[in-house]
N, C-alpha and C positions, 0 to 999 in steps of 0.2 A: 243597360240599353244605351246605345250611342245617341248623341243629341240629334243627329240627322234622322234617326228612326222614331223620334217622338212625334206623334200624330195629333195629340190634343193636350192643351195646357189649360188648366183652370187657375185664374187669378182671383183673389178675393180682396176687395178694398172698399170698406164701408165708410161713408162720410158724405159731405156736400160736394157740389160741383168743383169747388176749389181743390178739395182733396183728390178728386179724380184727375184733374189737370196736373197736379203735382206728381201723380202716379204715371203720367204719360211716358217720361223717360225710361221708367222701369219696363213698361209694356214694350217699348221700342227695343230695348236690350233683350227682353225675353224672345221677341221675334228673331233677332239676330242670333241668339243662342240656339233656338230651335226653329230653323228656317222652314221646315216642312210641316210645322204644326199649325193647327187652327187654334186661335186663342179665344177663350170664353172669359168674360169678366163678371163676377158677382158684385153687385152694387146696390145701394139703396134706391128705392123707387124715385125719390125726390131728385136724384142726380142722373136719371136715365138719359137726359138730353146730351150728356157729355159723350155718349157712345158715338155720336155723329161727328165728333171732332178728332177722333184718333183712327187713322186708317188701318191700324194693326189689330183692331178688335173685330173678330168675326161674328160673335154672338154674345148675348148677355143674359144673366139671371138677375131679375130685379126683385128685391126683397123689402118688405116693410119691417125691417129688423128692429126699429125703435118702438113699434106698437106694443102697448102693454097687454093687449088682448089677443093679438095675432102672432106674436113673436115666435112661439114654439111651433105653431102651425106652419108658419113661413119657413122655419128651419127644416121641418120635416119634408115639406114640399120641395125645398131646395135639395135636400139629400137624395130624394127619390129621382129628381132630375139629373143629379150627378151620377147616381148608380147606373142609370140606363145608357150613359154616354161613354163609359170606359175611358176616362182620362188617364194619361200617362204620368202627368206631373201636376201638383197643386202648390201654389205659392200664396201665402196670406200676409197682409200687412198688419194684422191685428196683434196687439201687444198683451192682451188678456191671457192669463193662464188657461182659460177655457178654449182658446183657439186650437191648441194642440189636440184636445179631445174632438173638436169639430173636424179637424183635418183627418184624424184617425178614423172617424166614423164614415168619411167619404170612401174609404177603402182604396184610395189611390196609392200606388206603391211608393212613388217618390213625393215626399211631403217636406216643404220648406217653410220656415217662418222664424220669427224672433225668438231668442232664448228668454223664456219667462219663468224658468225654474226647472226642477228635476223632471216634471212630467213632460215638458217640451223636449227635453233631452232624450227621454225614453220613447216618446211617441212620434217624433219627427225624424226624418232621414238625416237632416243636418239643420242646425240652428245658426242664426245670425245674431251677433251682439247688437243690442238696440242702443244706438247713440242719438239721443234727442237733441243734443247740443250742436246741431248743424242745420243747414238749409233742408227743409222737409223733403224736397225731391232727392237730395243725396241720401237722406235717411232711408227712404223707400228703396232707393237703388242699391243699397247695401245688400238687399235680399237676393238679387240676381248675381251679385259678385260672389256670393257663397258658391254658386254653381259655375259661374264664368268669371274668374278673377280678372280677365282682360277687358270686361265690359266697361265702357266709359259713359258716365252720366252727362247728359246734355241739359240745357235749360228746356223746360216744357215748350213744345211747339204746336201751334195751330196754323197750318199752311194752306188748307183746302178752301178756306172762305175768302172770297175776293170782294173788295170794296166796289161800290158803284163808281162809275167814271163821272166826276163832277169838276167844274171849274171853280176854284176858290180865289176870291179877291182878298180875303183876310184869313189869318190863322183861325182854325176852328178849335174851340175849347169845349170838350164834352164833359159834362158833370153828371156823375152817377152818385147820388147821395145816400142810397139805401143799404140796408143789411137784411139778412134773412129774418123773417118773423120767428122762426124756431129759436134763433139765438136770443131774441128779445124776450120770448116767453121763458127762457131758461135764466133770465137776468144776466145775460152776457152782453153787455152794452159796449158797442164799438163805434157807434155813429156820432158824427159831428152834429151840433144843434142846428135846427132848421133856420134859426135867426142868423147864424153865421153863414150858412149856405146862401140864404137870400142876400145877405150883405155882400158876399163875394160876387154873386151874379150882378148885383147892382153896380159894384165897383168896376167890373169888367165892361158892362154896357156903357158906363159913363165915359170910358176912354174912347169909344167908337173905333177901336182898333181890332176887335175880335168878333167873330160870330160864335155865339154861345148856344150850345144844345144841352137840354136837360132830358135825361133818360132814366128809365127804371123798369123793373118788372112788376108783376102783380103784388108782390110783397111791399112795394114802395109807394103805393097810391096815396096813402095818408101823408107820408113825408112830402111827396111832391105837391099835394094839394095845399099843405101848410106853407111851403115855400112860395107858391104862387099867390096865396092869400096875403102874405107879408109883402111881396113885391107889388101887388096891385094897390096896396094902401098908399104908395108913394110914387110909383113909376107909371108913366103914360107912354113912353117911347120904347117899343119892343122891336124896332126894325132889325136889330142884329141878334134877335133871340128866337128860338124855336123850341117849343115843348114837344118832345118826341115820345112822351109816355103813351103807350098803347099802339104805337106804330111799328114796333118790332115784335113780330108774332112768334119768333123762335129764337133760340140761342144763336143760330147762324145769322139771323137778321141783325141781332144786337152786335155781333162781332164785326159784321160788314159795316155797320154804322160807326163802330169804334175805330175802324181802320181809316175812316175819313178824317179823324181828329188829328190835330197836330199835338195836342196834349189831352189826356184824360185825367180827371181829378176824382178820387174816390177814397173810401176808407178800407180797412182790412175786410175784404169781402170777396165773393167769387169773381166779380168783374176785374178786380186787381189781377188775379191769376190769368184771366182771359187776356188782359192787356199785355202782361209779361209774355205769355205764350204767343201772342200775335205781334210782338216787337213794337208795340205802340208806346210812345213816350207817356209816362204816367207819374203823377204826383200822388203819393199815398199818405193818408193821415192815419197815424197809429196812436192808439191810446194804451189800453191795458195789455195788449199782446206784443210779442217780441218780433220785431221786424227782421232780426237776424236769422230767424228760423223760417221765415215766410217769403223773403225777398232776396233774389240773387244780386250779386254785385254787377251792375251794368250802368253805363253812362247815361242812358235815357230813363233812368228810374230815380226819382227823388223822394225820399222818405222824410216826413215832417213829424216831429214829436214835441211835447212840452219838455223843454230843456231843464236839466238840473233837478229833476223830480226823482228823488231817491227810491220811491216805492214802485216805480214802473221799470220794466214790465212785470205784472203780477200774475196774469193768466198765462199759462196753467201751472207755473212753477210754485206759486205761493197760495193761490186760491182758485176755486172753480167757478165763482160768480163774481160780478163786478161789485166794487165797494160803493158806499153811499155818496162819497164826495165827487167821484169822477173827475178829479182835477186833471187827469192825464188827457182828457178830451178838450181842454180849453186852449187849443192851438189858435193863435191870433189870425184873424182874417187877412190882415196886411201881409203877414208872413207867407200865407198861401199865394196871395196875389203876386208878391215879389218872386216867388219860386217859379211862376209861369214863365216870366221873361228869362230867368236863369236857365231853364231847361230848353226853351226855344232857341237860344243862341248857340246851344251845343249842336 
């Protein structure tokens, strides 16, 4: 079948919102490779809001794939949904050996995925070598290059969300301190301490040179409440500060707010990937995870880490949960403060 004759393509990419944003360049290249095809994306329910950020997605399958009790029911429901739609091509980003069996069960003739061993070589039309030692968007994009060697990977893009028109008298610093509750429950700790966040906000407000916005989603309420409690113990002047928690009702609302900012400060989390895809200057605080796999090289991105710490990064190369000491998250507040001026002058 010629690429122009392909009418329906199924893409499978399970993970959080950040994982879906990192998958956007692949989706774009799939559409360029199969210009007449409708594109369906199978994703986790927790990431369904990402579908509104990519214009190339025509429809989605949302699965509760991580559920202990519903997983196999969800897979069966998914397969039935696939069988009745007559897809021409399926491409999956999963690296588990079981992915090849899942793609085989779809009955789709053209099946593409990573090489996970002999079964993937037997059950898939063509396999892609999995190279985890590169920026994740490039790793995902290798999948479509198996089909279209001329496809070029771009940095993830979110272009449809427009910021509100406002007049700014001072640079706006947006602080997003949170991480997903799911990662915390799994003992994957990537967040900066609330004391340091509060100290940074206090330091910024003392200069009277910035407008500071504090934002977060429903997972971040406890973190934001703790930051405000610490601030309220010593600070009385909030003239340059606004707590935006609860005022962004959707992912589009948050991105519109983010585009107002001259700099956003966050940790390794979904908002980091939203900022990168929206071309918002960002300062990212990295602890146990590897910034080289998650952040592209760009002038308006500044990554801060604890320097000369031999054990980092450890997730996911050396361990699957955080260690007890968490030394890698002890980035100095003053270093973050100084980085703001450095990124603004660029």
